[in-house]
N, C-alpha and C positions, 0 to 999 in steps of 0.2 A: 615248631619250627616256622617263620614267616616264610612267605614265599612273593615274589616279584611277580603279579602277572601282565605283560606287557602289550600293547595293541599292535598290531602289525605297523611296520614302516614301510612305505612305499620307497621301491628306489630311487624313483625321482626326486624323494626328498631329503636323500642322504646327506649329511652335513659332517665330516670326518674330522674329528681333532685329533690329532698325532701328539703321544707326549713321548717325547726324545731327549733321553737323559744324555748328559755329555760329563765326561771327566778329563781325558788328555787327548782326546780324539781330533783329528785336523782334516785331511783330504776325506775320510772315510764320513764324517759329519756332512760335508758337502755335496760327497756322491750321492747319500742317502736322500737327504732335504730333496737335491735337486729333481733325484727321481720321482720323488713323492708330487712335487709340483707339476713337473711335466705329464704324468701317469694318470694321477687323480683329476686333474683339472678342476673343473666347477663344481667335482664334489668335495674337494679339500675345502674345509671350511678355517682351518689354522692349525700349524705346528707351533707348539707349545716345549722349547726347548728349555730343560731345566737343567743348569751347568753347575758344575760343583764350585764353591767359591776356593777352592784348591785348585782349580784348572790353571794351566800355565796362559802366558799370552798369546802362542799361536792358537788355543782353543778358542779363548776369546774372540779374537779379531776374525777367526771365520764364523761364528756364530751372529756377532753384528754383522760381518757382510752379508749375510742371509737376510737378517732381521731388516738391513736397510733396502735390502733389493726387492723384498715381497711383505707388504702391508700385513699378510697372513701368517708371517712368523714371528715369533716374540720371545722374547728371553727372560726364563724367571732364575733367580742366583738360589740356589740352594739353602733354606732357613736353617735346618736339622741335617746335620754332617757329622760323621759320613754314613754311606749307606745307599746303595741302590732303591732298595724299599722305600727309603725316607724321599727319595729322588720321585721316584713314581707316584706316591701318596700327595705330594706338592703337585705335581703336574696335573693330577686327576682333579684338584681344586681350582683349577685353572680352566678346564676345558668347558665349551658352551655348544659344542656340536651333539647331535642326538648318535653319533657312534664314535666310539675310541678306538683308536690304535696304537698297540704297547708295542714299538719296537726300538733298538738298539743303535748306537750310532757308531759302533766300532767295526761295520761291516761282514760281522758273523753270520746275520740272519740274510737271508736270500729276498732281494727287494721284490722279485717277479712273483713269490707268493701270496703279494699283499691284493696281487689280481684275482688271482683263486680264491682267496678269503671273499672278497667281493661278490664274485661269480658265485659261490656256494650261498651266501647269505641272501643274495637277489632270488637265486632260484628255490631255497627252500625256506625263507622266512624266517631265520634262525635266529638266535640272541647273542649266540657267541661262539666263533669261529677259530678254531687252534690250528698252529702249525705243527705238521708232526713230522718228525725226522725218521719215525719208525714205519710209516707208511710206504709202500711200492711206489718209487718214484722222490724218496726223499731219502736223506743220508747223513751222514758225517764226514767231514774232510777234516784232519790233523787233529783229531779227538783223540785225548787220553785213554788209553787200553782199558784202565782201571776205572777210569769213570765211564766209559762205554757199559762196563758190566755192572758197576752200580746204578747206572741211570734205566738200563733194562728193568734191574730188580725191584725198583722203585716203582714203576711203570708196572709190574706184575700185582704189587701190592696195593696200589694206590687205585687201581681199576677193579681189584676185589671188596676193598672198603667204601666205594663210593659206587659201586655196581655201575659203571659206565663200562660203553664200548671203545670211547676216547681213547687213544691208546699214546698219548703225550700229554702227561698230565703236570710237567715240572718247567715248561718251556715257557718264556716269558713273551712271547711273539704271538700275538693274537688280537682278533679286533669284535669287540663286543657292543652292547647297547649302553649307550650311556646311562642310564639308570642307573646301573649294576656300579658303574666306576664311582658315580654322586652318593649314592645311596647305601654300598656298605659300609661298614666301619672296618679299616683297613688295619693292619698291625704289625705286617713284615717292615723289617728295618734294612735287611740284606737282601741277598738274592731270595731268599723263601718267597717273597713277593710273588715269584714266578708262578710256584704252584697255587699262592693264594688268591692269585687274581684267575684262577681257573676254577679251584674247588668250591670256593664261595658262591659263584655262581651257579654251578651243578648243585650245590646243595639247597639253594633258592628255585631250583626247579627251571634252569635257565636251557633251553632249547640249544644244545650244543654239537658240532660236528667238527670234524680236521681236514686239512687238506694238505698234501705231502709238500715238504721243505727238506732243503740240504742246509746243515749247518757247515760255516768254514771257519776254521782258524783264523782269529785277527791278523794283520799285518802291519796294527799300531799298536802302542801301549801294552800293558800287561794286564791280564784280566784280575781283579780282585776275588773272584769267586773259586777257594781254594777247595782243597779235597777234602778238609774235615768241615767246611762252612756247609757242604751240600749236606750232610746232615739234620741240620736247621729244618730241612724240607720235610723229614721225617716227623719231627714235633709239629710242625705247624698242620701237616697234613691230619694228625691224631688229633688235634684240637678242633680243628674244624668238622671232623667226623662226628666228636662224640660231644660236642656244645653247640649250642644255637647261636647262628651266625646273627650278631647285630648288625641293625639299620639305621640311618640317621637320617634325617630331614633334610631334603636336598637345597 
């Protein structure tokens, strides 16, 4: 198994590229982008909005307004559609910073978690910082009871498979060194990209840790991550565990 041995990254040199997929969201896109711009300040290098070609006029208009207001915000129209995984993979190909933040635009992810991610990365020199809904101080609001139980089961199985203490391996909310985003050959096309972007770096030896985060059910749009699609996470995890992770030239 190859490993990515990365030199330390000084906090003063942080340049954060954000990959922000958009499907039908409007107000929450604006809220997330504005929070990042205001709170990350000079550390924010770029926000790559990956918008679905099926997005409605309202979503496109909000994204265009954000791009017009700040030169660090750009819009990429998703070329391989549909699928969140495809959107994230295309976003990775456009990042130019040295850190990559994966965050959704639907308002389900807690913005303030980003501050805790950066604090952990600065303090411990990590390669990957994950948002964990299962840590003390994290949690779920408005989550399906059935998905809650299934999610818990996935965490226990995946932690044993990958021999890790990190306890939220299926959440797509994370901050990573950009080398992982650019060098790993990603395969997920739908929501299984959420566990792939955690498990592949761990297999490559990434120094990983988690910070607590709350998940809150969206108020706009409808999730495309159906109950049955969650089982794609299992197939992806098994593939990563028992096959070598392929790297590509950056």
